[in-house]
KOLVEX-680800 format. One record per residue (C-alpha): x, y, z. Coordinates in steps of 0.05 Angstrom, whole numbers, padded with zeros to 5 digits, always signed. Example, Ala and Ser with C-alpha at 12.3 -4.5 7.8 and 13.67 -1.06 7.14 Angstrom:
2
+00246-00090+00156;+00273-00021+00143;
END
This chain:
149
+01846+01538+01766;+01794+01556+01819;+01726+01522+01817;+01660+01540+01848;+01645+01506+01914;+01575+01483+01895;+01578+01475+01819;+01652+01460+01811;+01650+01504+01748;+01713+01539+01728;+01710+01610+01758;+01755+01647+01710;+01798+01628+01650;+01837+01693+01650;+01864+01701+01720;+01906+01662+01770;+01922+01680+01841;+01989+01664+01872;+02004+01674+01945;+02076+01690+01960;+02098+01672+02031;+02157+01720+02038;+02175+01700+02110;+02187+01629+02085;+02227+01655+02026;+02271+01697+02072;+02285+01638+02118;+02303+01591+02061;+02373+01581+02033;+02388+01637+01984;+02412+01618+01915;+02455+01663+01873;+02410+01710+01833;+02431+01680+01766;+02405+01611+01790;+02337+01638+01815;+02273+01626+01778;+02232+01687+01756;+02185+01677+01816;+02244+01672+01864;+02272+01737+01836;+02206+01773+01848;+02203+01744+01918;+02273+01769+01931;+02252+01838+01906;+02191+01840+01952;+02228+01811+02012;+02277+01870+02006;+02333+01834+02044;+02391+01846+01995;+02450+01892+01998;+02459+01945+01944;+02502+01903+01897;+02453+01845+01901;+02396+01893+01886;+02433+01919+01825;+02446+01847+01801;+02373+01830+01812;+02351+01892+01773;+02396+01873+01715;+02369+01801+01714;+02296+01821+01699;+02273+01881+01659;+02207+01885+01698;+02244+01884+01765;+02290+01939+01739;+02227+01980+01722;+02200+01967+01791;+02265+01991+01823;+02264+02053+01780;+02191+02068+01799;+02208+02058+01872;+02268+02104+01867;+02228+02158+01833;+02173+02152+01885;+02221+02156+01944;+02254+02218+01915;+02188+02255+01906;+02172+02284+01974;+02102+02306+01954;+02083+02237+01928;+02111+02204+01990;+02072+02251+02034;+02008+02236+01994;+02021+02162+02004;+02033+02169+02079;+01971+02212+02087;+01929+02162+02048;+01955+02104+02090;+01940+02143+02154;+01870+02159+02129;+01858+02085+02115;+01882+02066+02184;+01839+02121+02216;+01779+02097+02177;+01789+02024+02198;+01800+02045+02270;+01737+02087+02268;+01697+02030+02237;+01721+01982+02290;+01703+02031+02346;+01634+02043+02315;+01624+01968+02309;+01644+01958+02382;+01597+02014+02404;+01541+01984+02363;+01552+01915+02392;+01552+01944+02462;+01486+01981+02449;+01455+01919+02418;+01477+01878+02478;+01448+01929+02526;+01383+01932+02487;+01377+01857+02485;+01392+01851+02560;+01340+01904+02576;+01288+01866+02535;+01303+01802+02573;+01298+01839+02640;+01229+01866+02620;+01205+01798+02597;+01230+01765+02661;+01197+01817+02704;+01131+01802+02667;+01145+01727+02674;+01142+01718+02598;+01193+01661+02596;+01167+01633+02530;+01180+01700+02497;+01252+01699+02521;+01264+01635+02483;+01227+01661+02423;+01267+01726+02417;+01331+01686+02415;+01308+01650+02352;+01261+01698+02318;+01291+01765+02298;+01224+01792+02272;+01190+01778+02339;+01249+01809+02376;+01242+01872+02333;+01167+01874+02348;+01181+01871+02423;+01235+01925+02418;+01182+01970+02387;+01130+01949+02439;+01176+01967+02496;+01206+02028+02461;+01277+02000+02462;
END
């Protein structure tokens, strides 16, 4: 059970997080499906490295995995749903890419603005202010306004 870093209090009584490392599962020695634990069966399902007969055996071994296979099959057969999914994934990727580009542009502008302020302060021989703007964001903001940056 997770605990708070500072207080060490229990964070939640109702939820547990499990991290499944599928690459490690795939590399490991594979047991017959009937000898796998429930967790190993789910990992086998998510790793998706079985042939058709193994998938069928896996689906028959766990009702929930069988339901998951059925849902996957229905999804893959529905062209409109698959297209919606692909479009959604592309929109998410486009959004992330746009956010990264905006962040990079913002960082570049901030760097240029900061560099310009330092150049101005150096030209005015205000060396103490250069040290101060590095540590004091409020003072830096004041100087940006003063120099219209």
